[in-house]
C-alpha positions, 0 to 999 in steps of 0.5 A, a space after each residue: 531580517 532574513 535569516 542567513 548563514 551556513 546551511 547548518 543554520 537553515 537545517 537547525 531552523 527547519 528541524 526546530 520548526 518541524 519539532 514545534 509542529 509535531 508537538 502541536 499535531 500530537 497535542 491537537 493544538 490548532 493554534 500552535 500548528 498555525 504558527 508554523 505555517 504561512 497563513 498570509 494568503 487566505 486560501 493557504 490559511 484555509 488549507 492549513 486549517 483543514 490539514 490540522 483538522 484532518 490530523 486531529 481526526 487520526 489516532 496518532 501515536 507518533 508524528 515526527 520529521 527528520 531533516 535530510 537536507 535543506 537547499 536555499 531557493 531564494 532570499 526568503 525561501 528554502 526547500 526542505 527534504 525530510 522523512 516523516 514518521 507517523 504511527 496510528 494507535 491500535 493499527 500500526 505496530 511500527 511507524 510508517 515513513 514517507 519522504 516529504 518535500 516542503 517549502 520554508 518561507 521567511 515571513 513576519 520575522 520567522 521561518 514558516 512552511 508554505 503549502 506544497 507546490 503543485 506537482 509535489 505528492 500530497 498525503 491524504 490529509 493534504 488533499 481535502 477534508 478527510 472523513 474517518 470511519 472506524 470499523 470493527 477491524 478497520 480504519 477507513 479514511 476518505 477525501 471527496 467520497 460520500 459517507 455511505 461509500 466510506 461505511 461500505 468500505 469499512 464493512 468490506 474491510 471488516 469482512 476481509 480481516 477474519 478471512 485472512 486470519 483464517 487462511 494465514 497462520 502468521 501473526 499480524 495486526 488483524 486490522 487494516 487501514 484503507 485510504 480512499 481519495 477522490 480520484 485516480 490522480 490523487 491515489 497516484 500521489 499516495 502511491 508515488 506514481 503516475 496515474 497511467 500506471 494504475 488505470 484499471 487497478 482497483 486497489 493497491 497495498 502501499 507497503 514497507 517490506 523492509 520494515 520489521 513492523 510494517 504499517 501498510 495502507 490499502 489505497 483505493 482507486 475509486 475510478 476502478 473500484 467503483 465499477 465492480 459489483 459487491 462480490 468483486 469489491 469484496 474479493 479485491 478488499 480481501 486480496 489487498 488485506 491478505 498482502 497486509 496480513 502476510 507482509 511480515 513474511 514477504 521479502 524482496 526474495 519472495 517471487 511476485 507470482 507467489 505473493 500475488 497468487 497467495 493473496 488471490 488464493 486467500 481471497 477465493 478460499 472456500 469458493 469453488 469457481 469453474 477454473 475454465 471461466 475464472 482463468 480465461 487467459 490461461 485457458 485460451 493458452 492451454 487450449 492452443 497448447 501454448 501454456 507458459 513454460 515457467 511461472 511468471 517473472 516479477 516484470 510480468 506483473 507491471 501495472 503498465 504492461 499489456 492488460 491481457 498479459 497481466 491477467 494471465 500472470 495473476 491467473 498463473 500465480 493463483 492457480 499455482 497456489 491453489 494447486 499447492 494447497 490441493 496437493 500439499 495442504 494449506 499449512 505447507 503452502 504457508 510454510 512454502 511462502 515463508 521459506 521462499 522469502 528467505 535470503 540467499 541464492 535459489 530461494 524458491 528451489 530451496 523452499 520447494 525442496 525443504 517444504 514440498 519435497 520437489 525441486 523448482 523444476 519439478 514444481 513448475 512442470 507439475 503445475 503446468 501439467 495440472 493447469 493444462 488438465 484443469 483448464 483444457 478439460 
């Protein structure tokens, strides 16, 4: 008989089913997990067995769902929207949250969960058989990637973490979790976006900046990351790890040019590249006498914008942080970063005055003169 009644009954059924599933996941109880999912179809049964096997490879310290709403979609079907909270032991200081859209079906005298419908974003452990490599400072999870590639990612992440720690004085986990799916569309699922938005983007840090204890993930786009040479891959990995390391000091008030510029500065720290070659977009503008009058706005960093404009925005942010470190020192650069993220109107102007002794207008004018001199010389 199909369960009927008010919406609250369905919500209760969904909550109880998710609670049973969470107990099975945390206990590594494969049989218990399979009682919560629909295994009538052999292909779906194989998918569910693969999911619980993947979850068993994770160092899970927390796994729980909170039902947000339930909508009946048929006599024997309902759609459940729930918040998933999971935390990886030794890697996450707090839980990572994600929105899950699940289909609940009445089968065999009970409610069970079906495989996600096509087009519904899937977590990495739902995308195929997952490989796991633990590095000294990293946890690398892959689907559809060879073991050698997973080991290389772990080595790159292990080198990135000490570099970030040396450059950033703030406290952070000093570990990084890297997700490498099989393709760009799979990566876009993890980032809740369109694949076209991430074309040519080698990696993205998926974050929860409002959390007091963030649980970030570095998501690799294998189609772009794989085209880089060893130095390029290391630079990208260190850049993304810098976002993880600075996340607790990054807020909605932090200008994107500063967060991206600092990550680039950390990735390039200790090197002495020829800026005329390292910032070709801005150099062309400097030679033409058309350097921007201001530092780039947040909209200038949109992944789906013009590639040349995006490159110039990154160059400008990096050079602004490089100039700040050269003029005021690395310690003040870090203090400036923290101050710029504090809430309140005119945060950047206030941070520049308090930490650097100049206002935002003077900061920008001096950066512009320094950039013109270094790039057009």
